[in-house]
Structure formats: C-alpha cells, structure tokens
MDAnalysis code that builds the backbone (N, CA, C; Angstrom):
import MDAnalysis as mda
import numpy as np

u = mda.Universe.empty(255, n_residues=85, atom_resindex=np.repeat(np.arange(85), 3), trajectory=True)
u.add_TopologyAttr("name", ["N", "CA", "C"] * 85)
u.add_TopologyAttr("resid", np.arange(1, 86))
u.add_TopologyAttr("resname", ["MET", "SER", "ARG", "ARG", "THR", "PHE", "ILE", "ARG", "ALA", "PHE", "ARG", "SER", "ALA", "THR", "GLY", "THR", "THR", "PRO", "SER", "ALA", "TRP", "ILE", "ARG", "SER", "ARG", "ARG", "LEU", "ASP", "ALA", "ALA", "ARG", "ARG", "LEU", "LEU", "GLU", "THR", "THR", "ASP", "LEU", "THR", "ILE", "GLU", "GLN", "VAL", "ALA", "ALA", "ASP", "CYS", "GLY", "PHE", "GLY", "ASN", "ALA", "ALA", "THR", "LEU", "ARG", "GLN", "ASN", "PHE", "ALA", "ALA", "ALA", "PHE", "SER", "THR", "SER", "PRO", "THR", "ASP", "TYR", "ARG", "SER", "ARG", "PHE", "ASP", "THR", "ARG", "PRO", "ALA", "THR", "SER", "THR", "GLY", "HIS"])
u.atoms.positions = np.array([
    [111.400, 82.041, 92.307],
    [112.563, 82.342, 93.011],
    [112.422, 81.516, 94.881],
    [113.116, 80.548, 94.695],
    [112.301, 79.990, 96.807],
    [112.803, 80.924, 97.668],
    [112.349, 81.014, 98.548],
    [111.921, 81.569, 99.476],
    [112.806, 81.468, 100.248],
    [114.404, 80.287, 100.174],
    [115.053, 80.290, 100.842],
    [116.015, 81.247, 99.791],
    [116.316, 80.465, 98.713],
    [116.909, 81.658, 97.383],
    [116.651, 82.996, 97.238],
    [115.144, 83.762, 97.630],
    [115.329, 85.360, 98.263],
    [116.272, 85.433, 98.992],
    [115.987, 84.430, 100.465],
    [116.826, 85.293, 101.505],
    [118.538, 85.592, 101.813],
    [118.747, 84.154, 100.878],
    [119.867, 84.105, 100.986],
    [120.958, 85.664, 100.082],
    [119.559, 85.523, 98.686],
    [120.070, 86.799, 97.790],
    [120.024, 88.350, 98.291],
    [118.509, 87.973, 99.148],
    [118.471, 88.931, 100.515],
    [120.001, 89.835, 100.777],
    [120.117, 88.287, 101.966],
    [121.633, 89.159, 102.917],
    [122.606, 89.268, 101.954],
    [122.623, 88.332, 100.967],
    [123.886, 89.196, 100.416],
    [123.420, 90.318, 99.970],
    [123.332, 90.672, 99.378],
    [122.563, 92.476, 98.834],
    [122.628, 93.125, 100.197],
    [122.122, 93.091, 100.573],
    [121.612, 94.175, 102.247],
    [122.596, 94.195, 103.640],
    [122.569, 92.549, 104.010],
    [123.172, 92.202, 105.425],
    [122.784, 91.875, 106.007],
    [121.272, 91.463, 105.929],
    [120.994, 91.952, 107.118],
    [119.437, 90.760, 106.523],
    [118.551, 90.377, 107.359],
    [117.682, 89.214, 107.203],
    [116.103, 90.093, 107.067],
    [115.670, 89.951, 104.837],
    [113.651, 90.546, 105.187],
    [113.089, 91.106, 105.821],
    [112.976, 90.003, 107.339],
    [112.662, 90.919, 108.645],
    [113.022, 92.201, 109.247],
    [114.165, 91.513, 109.221],
    [114.508, 92.409, 110.132],
    [115.418, 94.388, 109.259],
    [115.122, 94.073, 108.109],
    [115.662, 95.283, 107.301],
    [113.517, 95.969, 107.555],
    [112.805, 95.101, 107.389],
    [111.215, 95.951, 107.419],
    [111.223, 96.469, 109.555],
    [112.170, 95.854, 109.614],
    [111.284, 96.193, 111.230],
    [112.046, 97.892, 111.110],
    [113.819, 97.103, 110.750],
    [114.708, 98.824, 110.496],
    [113.574, 99.698, 110.370],
    [113.086, 99.338, 108.740],
    [112.289, 100.831, 108.046],
    [111.519, 101.445, 108.918],
    [110.453, 100.654, 109.695],
    [109.404, 100.893, 110.288],
    [109.788, 101.720, 111.503],
    [111.155, 101.910, 112.293],
    [111.525, 102.254, 113.451],
    [112.034, 103.500, 112.656],
    [112.483, 103.490, 111.149],
    [112.897, 105.058, 110.950],
    [112.078, 105.725, 110.720],
    [110.478, 105.498, 110.083],
    [109.479, 106.393, 110.505],
    [109.542, 106.021, 111.394],
    [108.868, 105.248, 111.780],
    [108.261, 106.017, 114.301],
    [109.576, 107.261, 114.415],
    [111.088, 106.921, 114.299],
    [111.142, 108.016, 114.205],
    [111.353, 109.227, 113.788],
    [110.629, 109.651, 112.293],
    [110.708, 110.967, 112.347],
    [109.255, 111.198, 112.321],
    [108.162, 110.556, 111.975],
    [107.041, 110.239, 112.963],
    [107.367, 111.773, 114.483],
    [108.158, 110.435, 115.409],
    [108.191, 111.286, 116.527],
    [108.940, 112.127, 116.925],
    [110.035, 112.858, 115.794],
    [110.375, 113.966, 116.049],
    [109.215, 114.834, 114.936],
    [108.514, 115.297, 114.851],
    [107.847, 115.659, 113.115],
    [106.512, 115.760, 113.098],
    [105.922, 114.280, 114.612],
    [103.731, 115.281, 113.940],
    [104.086, 115.021, 115.706],
    [103.054, 115.304, 116.629],
    [102.405, 115.571, 117.317],
    [101.049, 114.209, 117.121],
    [101.487, 113.202, 116.152],
    [100.628, 111.574, 116.995],
    [100.920, 111.369, 117.484],
    [99.395, 110.531, 118.441],
    [99.797, 109.506, 119.517],
    [101.026, 108.748, 119.359],
    [101.449, 108.010, 120.444],
    [102.353, 107.077, 119.959],
    [101.450, 105.822, 119.367],
    [100.193, 105.301, 119.490],
    [98.872, 104.481, 118.702],
    [99.199, 104.422, 117.716],
    [98.643, 106.184, 117.350],
    [99.363, 107.010, 115.701],
    [99.889, 105.771, 114.854],
    [101.626, 106.306, 115.497],
    [102.222, 105.724, 115.226],
    [102.416, 104.314, 115.083],
    [102.499, 104.293, 116.343],
    [102.389, 102.022, 115.752],
    [101.317, 102.050, 114.628],
    [100.611, 102.537, 114.667],
    [100.342, 102.075, 113.222],
    [100.316, 102.168, 111.730],
    [100.555, 103.932, 111.814],
    [101.269, 104.671, 111.100],
    [102.723, 103.891, 110.145],
    [103.400, 102.699, 111.026],
    [104.963, 102.848, 110.679],
    [104.038, 100.753, 110.423],
    [102.925, 100.128, 110.907],
    [102.913, 99.128, 110.473],
    [102.891, 98.747, 111.631],
    [103.713, 98.253, 112.982],
    [103.555, 97.200, 114.201],
    [102.144, 97.187, 114.456],
    [100.941, 97.697, 114.981],
    [100.045, 96.999, 115.099],
    [98.984, 97.744, 116.116],
    [100.671, 98.081, 117.333],
    [99.977, 98.485, 118.320],
    [101.334, 98.962, 119.020],
    [101.086, 100.603, 119.865],
    [102.102, 100.637, 120.660],
    [102.779, 100.135, 120.837],
    [101.824, 98.952, 121.989],
    [103.277, 97.938, 122.941],
    [103.710, 97.602, 122.045],
    [103.690, 96.967, 121.045],
    [105.039, 95.846, 119.768],
    [105.555, 97.081, 119.066],
    [104.732, 98.690, 119.216],
    [106.104, 99.758, 118.805],
    [107.117, 99.919, 119.670],
    [106.691, 100.195, 121.025],
    [107.632, 100.187, 122.599],
    [109.244, 98.869, 122.599],
    [108.285, 98.155, 122.727],
    [109.363, 97.273, 122.307],
    [110.255, 97.012, 121.240],
    [110.082, 97.461, 120.132],
    [111.388, 97.211, 119.429],
    [111.634, 98.468, 119.669],
    [111.736, 99.528, 119.769],
    [111.802, 100.892, 119.871],
    [112.721, 101.100, 121.187],
    [112.514, 99.945, 121.980],
    [113.979, 99.891, 123.021],
    [115.093, 99.975, 122.921],
    [113.954, 98.154, 122.017],
    [115.353, 97.555, 121.878],
    [116.439, 97.518, 121.106],
    [116.303, 98.867, 119.934],
    [116.669, 99.244, 119.363],
    [117.656, 100.650, 119.256],
    [116.706, 101.070, 120.655],
    [117.564, 102.819, 120.796],
    [117.522, 102.841, 121.798],
    [117.414, 101.882, 123.330],
    [117.339, 101.780, 124.201],
    [116.824, 103.038, 125.291],
    [115.804, 103.208, 124.518],
    [114.836, 104.655, 125.056],
    [113.494, 104.219, 124.189],
    [112.249, 105.100, 125.545],
    [110.804, 104.408, 125.153],
    [110.547, 105.660, 123.993],
    [109.615, 104.931, 123.122],
    [109.731, 106.120, 122.444],
    [108.651, 107.900, 122.360],
    [108.175, 108.222, 124.411],
    [107.982, 109.496, 124.360],
    [109.184, 110.175, 125.235],
    [109.968, 108.700, 125.598],
    [111.682, 110.158, 125.426],
    [111.820, 109.858, 124.239],
    [112.077, 109.563, 123.834],
    [113.082, 110.060, 121.806],
    [112.333, 110.611, 121.462],
    [111.234, 111.051, 121.303],
    [110.029, 113.071, 121.256],
    [110.050, 113.608, 121.948],
    [110.822, 113.216, 122.923],
    [110.962, 114.268, 123.937],
    [112.000, 115.546, 124.100],
    [113.014, 114.293, 123.464],
    [114.013, 115.269, 122.663],
    [114.364, 116.553, 121.762],
    [113.467, 116.589, 121.291],
    [113.013, 116.838, 119.802],
    [112.022, 118.439, 120.241],
    [111.560, 118.153, 121.082],
    [109.740, 119.282, 121.613],
    [111.260, 120.789, 121.634],
    [110.206, 121.552, 120.364],
    [110.921, 122.743, 120.101],
    [109.869, 123.663, 120.491],
    [108.498, 123.840, 120.820],
    [107.796, 124.688, 121.052],
    [108.026, 124.902, 121.964],
    [107.869, 126.638, 122.947],
    [108.574, 127.145, 123.561],
    [107.661, 127.054, 125.198],
    [108.611, 127.507, 125.668],
    [108.289, 127.004, 127.482],
    [106.896, 128.029, 127.487],
    [105.925, 127.931, 127.969],
    [104.830, 128.540, 128.300],
    [105.698, 129.593, 129.712],
    [105.021, 130.928, 129.853],
    [105.288, 131.376, 130.606],
    [104.481, 131.428, 131.775],
    [105.009, 131.158, 132.935],
    [103.877, 132.158, 134.263],
    [103.735, 133.159, 134.290],
    [103.770, 134.045, 133.571],
    [104.172, 135.340, 133.910],
    [104.128, 135.992, 134.742],
    [105.093, 135.572, 135.411],
    [106.345, 136.137, 136.491],
    [107.194, 137.046, 135.066],
])
C-alpha cells in the first residue's frame, strides 16, 4: 500500500491523519501519567514519546489550553499538610 493510499484509508477509518492520531494517543497517555504519578514533566514527555518537556508543553497547551503542571494540580489528592495549630 502506498503512503498516500494508507493516509486516505486511515483518515476514512478514523477521521484524522496518522500523525494527529498518534499525537492524541500520546497526549492521552501524558494525561493519565499526570493524573496518577509523580513523574517529572520531563519523564512524562519521554515516556509518552514527545522527546522533551518543551514539546510536551507546546502540544499539551495547544490541545487543552493549560500546562501539564496546572493540569496535574487538579488531581493532587495528597492531604494538606498541617501547621500544627
């Protein structure tokens, strides 16, 4: 199958291009890691195939209008530390 034929068939089946589909899956994986782990943004970027934190941040902001750090803060379930008062 030629590249052009593959892209047409892929778009017909998924409604998007292969590169957009892969980027979306990578962002889904990044969101899961941000929600459930304490990995650094650099580690999340590497684990999800973005290569570096800057690329993750750019793609994340474009897709979700927020930064990975701000997104993660929504899921922080650690209890607040007591000041002893």
